[in-house]
C-alpha positions as CSV (number, residue, x, y, z in Angstrom):
1,M,-112.4,-117.5,-28.8
2,L,-109.0,-117.9,-30.4
3,L,-109.7,-120.8,-32.5
4,P,-111.8,-118.9,-35.2
5,L,-108.9,-116.7,-35.7
6,L,-106.3,-119.6,-36.2
7,L,-108.5,-121.3,-38.5
8,I,-108.7,-118.0,-40.6
9,I,-105.0,-117.8,-40.9
10,A,-104.2,-121.7,-41.6
11,L,-106.9,-121.3,-44.5
12,H,-105.7,-118.1,-45.8
13,S,-102.2,-119.7,-45.6
14,K,-103.1,-122.8,-47.7
15,Q,-104.9,-120.9,-50.3
16,R,-101.8,-118.6,-51.0
17,Q,-99.5,-121.8,-51.2
18,E,-101.8,-123.8,-53.8
19,G,-102.9,-120.7,-55.7
20,V,-106.1,-120.8,-55.1
21,S,-108.4,-117.9,-56.5
22,C,-109.8,-116.1,-53.4
23,S,-113.3,-115.4,-53.2
24,G,-113.3,-113.8,-49.9
25,A,-116.5,-115.8,-48.5
26,E,-114.9,-118.6,-46.8
27,I,-112.0,-116.6,-45.5
28,V,-114.1,-113.9,-44.2
29,K,-116.7,-116.2,-42.5
30,G,-114.3,-116.7,-39.5
31,V,-113.8,-113.0,-39.1
32,A,-118.0,-112.6,-38.7
33,E,-118.2,-115.2,-36.6
34,L,-115.5,-114.1,-34.2
35,H,-116.6,-110.5,-34.0
36,V,-120.3,-112.0,-33.3
37,Y,-118.9,-114.0,-30.4
38,T,-116.9,-111.7,-28.7
39,E,-118.6,-108.4,-29.2
40,R,-117.3,-106.9,-26.1
41,A,-114.0,-108.7,-25.9
42,L,-112.9,-107.5,-29.0
43,M,-111.7,-104.3,-27.8
44,L,-108.9,-106.2,-26.4
45,F,-107.9,-107.8,-29.6
46,E,-109.2,-105.6,-32.4
47,P,-105.5,-104.0,-33.4
48,E,-104.6,-108.0,-34.3
49,I,-108.1,-108.2,-36.0
50,H,-107.9,-105.3,-37.9
51,R,-104.3,-105.8,-39.2
52,L,-105.3,-109.1,-40.2
53,M,-108.2,-108.0,-42.5
54,K,-106.6,-105.7,-44.2
55,R,-104.0,-108.6,-45.2
56,I,-106.7,-110.5,-46.4
57,T,-108.5,-107.8,-48.6
58,Q,-104.7,-107.3,-49.7
59,S,-104.2,-110.7,-50.4
60,C,-107.2,-111.1,-52.4
61,R,-106.6,-108.5,-54.7
62,A,-103.1,-110.0,-55.2
63,V,-104.0,-113.6,-55.9
64,S,-107.6,-113.0,-58.0
65,G,-106.7,-109.9,-59.5
66,H,-109.7,-108.4,-58.4
67,M,-111.2,-106.1,-55.3
68,C,-112.8,-107.9,-52.7
69,L,-116.2,-106.0,-51.9
70,S,-116.4,-104.8,-48.4
71,V,-117.7,-102.3,-46.5
72,T,-115.6,-98.8,-46.5
73,V,-115.7,-96.2,-44.2
74,S,-114.0,-92.6,-43.9
75,T,-114.4,-89.1,-42.9
76,N,-113.8,-85.9,-44.6
77,K,-111.9,-84.1,-41.7
78,P,-109.6,-86.6,-39.6
79,K,-108.3,-83.8,-37.4
80,V,-110.9,-81.5,-35.8
81,E,-109.9,-78.1,-33.9
82,I,-112.7,-76.4,-31.8
83,H,-113.3,-74.1,-29.4
84,E,-114.3,-74.9,-25.7
85,H,-118.2,-75.0,-25.0
86,T,-118.9,-75.4,-29.1
87,D,-120.0,-78.0,-30.9
88,A,-117.8,-80.9,-32.4
89,V,-118.7,-82.6,-35.4
90,L,-116.7,-85.8,-36.3
91,S,-118.0,-86.9,-39.7
92,C,-118.0,-90.7,-40.7
93,E,-119.4,-91.8,-43.7
94,F,-119.6,-95.4,-45.1
95,K,-120.7,-97.6,-47.9
96,T,-121.7,-101.3,-47.7
97,E,-122.0,-104.0,-50.2
98,K,-125.1,-105.7,-49.1
99,D,-125.8,-104.8,-45.6
100,Q,-128.4,-102.0,-45.5
101,N,-128.4,-101.9,-41.7
102,P,-124.9,-102.0,-40.4
103,R,-123.9,-101.5,-36.8
104,I,-122.3,-98.3,-35.8
105,E,-120.1,-97.8,-32.9
106,W,-117.8,-95.0,-31.8
107,K,-114.7,-95.5,-29.1
108,K,-112.4,-93.1,-27.7
109,K,-108.6,-94.1,-27.4
110,G,-107.2,-93.0,-24.1
111,K,-105.3,-94.8,-21.4
112,G,-107.8,-97.9,-22.7
113,V,-110.2,-97.8,-25.2
114,T,-114.0,-96.4,-24.0
115,F,-117.5,-96.6,-25.8
116,V,-118.8,-93.2,-26.8
117,Y,-121.8,-95.0,-28.6
118,F,-122.6,-98.9,-28.7
119,D,-125.9,-100.6,-29.4
120,K,-127.6,-97.6,-30.4
121,K,-126.8,-95.7,-27.0
122,F,-124.6,-93.2,-25.7
123,A,-122.2,-94.1,-22.7
124,K,-122.9,-92.1,-19.7
125,S,-120.6,-89.3,-20.0
126,Y,-122.1,-88.4,-23.5
127,A,-125.8,-88.9,-22.7
128,G,-127.6,-86.0,-23.4
129,R,-125.0,-84.1,-25.3
130,A,-124.2,-86.0,-28.1
131,K,-125.9,-87.0,-31.2
132,I,-125.8,-89.6,-34.2
133,E,-126.9,-88.9,-37.5
134,G,-126.1,-91.4,-40.2
135,A,-123.0,-92.2,-38.9
136,T,-121.6,-88.8,-38.1
137,L,-121.0,-88.0,-34.1
138,T,-121.9,-84.6,-32.9
139,I,-120.5,-83.5,-29.2
140,H,-122.5,-80.4,-27.6
141,S,-120.6,-78.0,-25.4
142,V,-117.3,-79.7,-25.6
143,T,-114.5,-79.4,-22.9
144,Q,-110.9,-80.0,-22.8
145,K,-111.6,-83.6,-21.4
146,D,-113.4,-84.1,-24.5
147,S,-110.2,-84.1,-26.5
148,G,-108.6,-87.2,-27.8
149,E,-108.4,-89.6,-30.8
150,Y,-112.1,-91.2,-31.7
151,R,-112.5,-94.1,-33.9
152,C,-116.0,-94.9,-36.4
153,E,-116.5,-98.7,-36.5
154,V,-119.3,-99.5,-38.9
155,T,-119.9,-103.6,-38.9
156,A,-121.9,-104.9,-41.9
157,S,-122.3,-108.9,-41.2
158,E,-123.8,-109.8,-44.7
159,D,-120.6,-108.1,-46.3
160,H,-117.5,-110.2,-47.0
161,V,-115.1,-108.0,-45.5
162,N,-117.6,-106.6,-42.9
163,L,-115.6,-104.2,-40.7
164,G,-114.4,-100.7,-41.8
165,E,-113.6,-97.9,-39.2
166,A,-112.2,-94.1,-39.4
167,T,-110.3,-92.1,-36.8
168,V,-110.8,-88.5,-36.1
169,T,-108.6,-86.6,-33.6
170,L,-110.5,-84.0,-31.7
171,N,-108.4,-81.0,-30.3
172,V,-110.1,-78.4,-28.0
173,L,-109.0,-75.2,-28.2
174,V,-108.8,-73.4,-24.5
175,P,-108.3,-69.1,-24.4
176,P,-106.1,-67.9,-21.7
177,H,-107.4,-67.9,-18.0
178,V,-106.3,-65.6,-15.3
179,P,-102.5,-66.8,-14.2
180,S,-101.5,-67.5,-10.7
181,C,-98.7,-64.8,-9.5
182,E,-96.2,-65.0,-7.3
183,V,-95.0,-61.8,-6.1
184,P,-93.6,-61.2,-2.4
185,S,-94.7,-58.4,-0.4
186,S,-91.1,-57.4,0.5
187,V,-87.5,-58.5,0.2
188,F,-84.6,-57.1,1.3
189,V,-81.5,-55.2,-0.8
190,G,-79.5,-57.5,-2.4
191,T,-81.3,-60.8,-1.5
192,G,-82.4,-63.2,-4.8
193,L,-85.6,-63.4,-5.8
194,D,-88.0,-65.2,-8.6
195,L,-91.4,-64.2,-9.6
196,F,-93.6,-66.7,-11.3
197,C,-96.6,-66.9,-13.2
198,K,-98.7,-69.9,-14.4
199,D,-101.9,-70.6,-16.4
200,K,-102.5,-74.3,-16.6
201,L,-105.5,-74.5,-18.4
202,S,-105.1,-72.8,-21.9
203,V,-104.8,-74.9,-25.2
204,P,-102.1,-74.1,-26.8
205,P,-100.2,-73.3,-23.8
206,A,-100.0,-69.7,-22.7
207,T,-96.9,-67.4,-23.1
208,Y,-96.6,-64.6,-20.5
209,R,-95.5,-61.2,-20.0
210,W,-94.8,-59.3,-16.9
211,Y,-95.5,-55.5,-16.3
212,K,-94.3,-53.3,-13.6
213,D,-96.4,-50.4,-12.7
214,N,-98.3,-50.7,-15.9
215,K,-95.3,-50.9,-18.1
216,A,-94.4,-54.4,-20.1
217,L,-90.7,-55.6,-19.0
218,T,-88.5,-56.4,-21.8
219,A,-85.4,-58.5,-21.2
220,T,-82.7,-56.3,-22.9
221,G,-78.6,-56.6,-22.6
222,D,-78.4,-53.6,-20.0
223,A,-81.7,-54.8,-18.3
224,P,-80.9,-56.3,-14.6
225,Y,-83.4,-59.0,-15.1
226,S,-84.7,-61.8,-17.4
227,I,-87.9,-63.2,-18.5
228,D,-88.9,-66.8,-19.4
229,T,-92.4,-65.7,-21.8
230,N,-92.8,-69.8,-21.8
231,K,-92.4,-70.6,-18.1
232,G,-93.7,-67.4,-16.5
233,T,-90.4,-66.3,-14.7
234,L,-89.1,-63.1,-14.4
235,S,-85.4,-63.0,-12.8
236,S,-82.7,-60.8,-12.5
237,D,-78.7,-60.3,-13.0
238,F,-78.8,-63.3,-16.0
239,I,-77.4,-66.0,-13.5
240,S,-78.1,-68.8,-15.8
241,D,-79.4,-72.0,-14.5
242,G,-80.3,-74.4,-17.0
243,L,-83.5,-73.2,-18.4
244,E,-84.1,-70.8,-15.9
245,Q,-83.0,-67.7,-15.0
246,K,-82.5,-66.7,-11.4
247,F,-82.8,-63.3,-9.5
248,K,-79.3,-62.9,-8.2
249,S,-80.2,-59.5,-6.3
250,V,-82.3,-56.5,-6.1
251,S,-82.2,-52.9,-5.4
252,K,-84.7,-50.3,-4.3
253,E,-85.4,-49.5,-7.7
254,D,-87.0,-52.6,-7.8
255,T,-90.2,-51.7,-5.6
256,G,-93.1,-51.3,-7.6
257,M,-96.7,-53.2,-8.7
258,Y,-96.2,-56.3,-10.7
259,R,-98.4,-58.2,-12.8
260,C,-98.4,-61.2,-15.1
261,E,-100.4,-61.5,-18.4
262,S,-100.9,-64.6,-20.2
263,S,-101.7,-65.1,-23.9
264,N,-102.4,-67.8,-26.9
265,S,-104.0,-67.4,-30.3
266,V,-107.4,-68.7,-29.1
267,G,-108.7,-65.7,-27.1
268,A,-108.0,-62.5,-25.4
269,P,-105.2,-62.0,-23.0
270,K,-105.5,-62.5,-19.2
271,S,-104.1,-61.0,-16.6
272,C,-103.5,-61.6,-12.6
273,V,-104.4,-58.5,-10.0
274,A,-101.0,-56.6,-9.5
275,K,-98.9,-56.9,-6.4
276,Q,-96.6,-54.7,-4.5
277,L,-93.2,-55.7,-4.2
278,T,-91.3,-53.4,-1.9
279,V,-87.4,-53.5,-1.6
280,V,-86.2,-52.2,1.6
281,E,-82.6,-52.0,3.5
282,Y,-81.7,-54.1,6.1
283,P,-82.8,-52.0,9.7
284,W,-79.6,-51.0,11.8
285,N,-80.3,-53.8,15.0
286,M,-80.4,-56.4,12.0
287,T,-77.0,-55.3,10.6
288,M,-75.7,-55.4,14.2
289,L,-77.2,-58.7,14.8
290,I,-75.5,-60.2,11.7
291,A,-72.1,-58.7,12.1
292,G,-72.1,-59.9,15.7
293,A,-73.4,-63.3,14.9
294,S,-70.4,-63.2,12.1
295,G,-67.7,-62.2,14.7
296,F,-68.8,-65.0,17.4
297,V,-68.7,-67.5,14.5
298,T,-65.1,-66.5,13.5
299,L,-64.2,-66.3,16.8
300,I,-65.3,-70.1,17.8
301,L,-63.2,-71.0,14.1
302,F,-60.2,-69.2,15.5
303,C,-60.2,-71.3,18.9
304,C,-61.0,-74.2,17.4
305,I,-58.0,-74.0,15.1
306,C,-55.8,-72.9,18.0
307,I,-56.7,-76.2,19.8
308,C,-56.0,-78.3,16.8
309,I,-52.6,-76.4,16.9
310,C,-51.5,-77.2,20.2
311,H,-52.8,-80.8,19.9
312,R,-50.5,-81.7,17.3
313,R,-47.4,-79.7,19.1
314,G,-48.2,-81.8,22.1
315,C,-48.4,-78.4,24.3
316,C,-51.7,-79.9,25.8
317,K,-50.4,-83.3,27.0
318,K,-50.1,-84.2,30.3
319,S,-47.1,-85.4,31.9
320,R,-47.2,-88.9,32.8
321,K,-46.7,-90.0,36.2
322,T,-44.8,-93.3,37.0
323,K,-46.9,-96.1,38.2
324,G,-47.0,-96.3,42.3
325,S,-45.2,-93.0,42.9
326,K,-47.3,-91.8,45.8
327,S,-45.8,-88.9,48.2
328,Y,-44.4,-89.9,51.4
329,N,-45.3,-88.3,54.8
330,P,-43.5,-89.5,57.9
331,P,-45.0,-90.6,60.7
332,P,-45.9,-88.3,63.6
333,P,-43.4,-88.4,66.4
334,P,-44.3,-90.5,69.2
335,P,-45.9,-88.6,72.2
336,T,-43.2,-87.1,75.2
337,R,-43.9,-88.3,78.6
338,N,-43.4,-86.5,81.4
339,P,-40.8,-87.8,84.2
340,T,-41.9,-89.1,87.3
341,K,-41.0,-87.1,90.1
């Protein structure tokens, strides 16, 4: 499969060295054969092939002083931005030297290269929702999955340079969706807190605004909170942690109904359902429990410190006894005998 390509390069280099005028026919003949023999496998090598063909065309102009006739492909709109669920028109226009019935293909670049339109048929994911007029591709009711880079390729086998292409980038715009909001139902006074809001579907990415009791919250120098409009976080007391702001502590004045609104330039803003946040005092029994636990921990630490000091001063060491020292118990007195009478 690589032999025709090597022959093309060798022939091209030889003609450049000998100063021979380039007609284009002999050089491009190998390219035409390579394209026919590797119709589907061409996708693996097409960047190199396209670069080679451009170099051949440029060399023909430089050596012979005239343009090598070839198929030309262009688009009048290389970037298309369209709203979701509408029709996207990806224009592609071409002119050929001789071939009146060129082959038209559309491909989409992603992690790999996939066919959209090939051999006068649409791929399964586009069948029934796309059409071809000339070489212009129309995709009906586009979704965010259709965003990407598309390439129109026209192959005119009878032309000297028989392959031309044009690239169109499609960006599907998505209006705001109802964001997901994270608001706890209750917190204790003085504890830390973060409120989160996220809309993962909108394109371009949404910006966020928080409301308390239907009043927009704005972060000012005197406000006990901060708002990240890009990340959707509502935090308090301006404790900076990189890009996020943390809720250092809350007070009873922070009790209220909280909701988040997402917006972008495509559609109307969307808001989540307001959620109640209640800030409560610690109950008396909880306070006593915390105080008791703190006192117990303090007592344990104090005892540990005292034991360590005692060990260092040798107060807690036992006196050593000499080996073999045992207490001596005298034997019992012999029994007394009564004298015989």
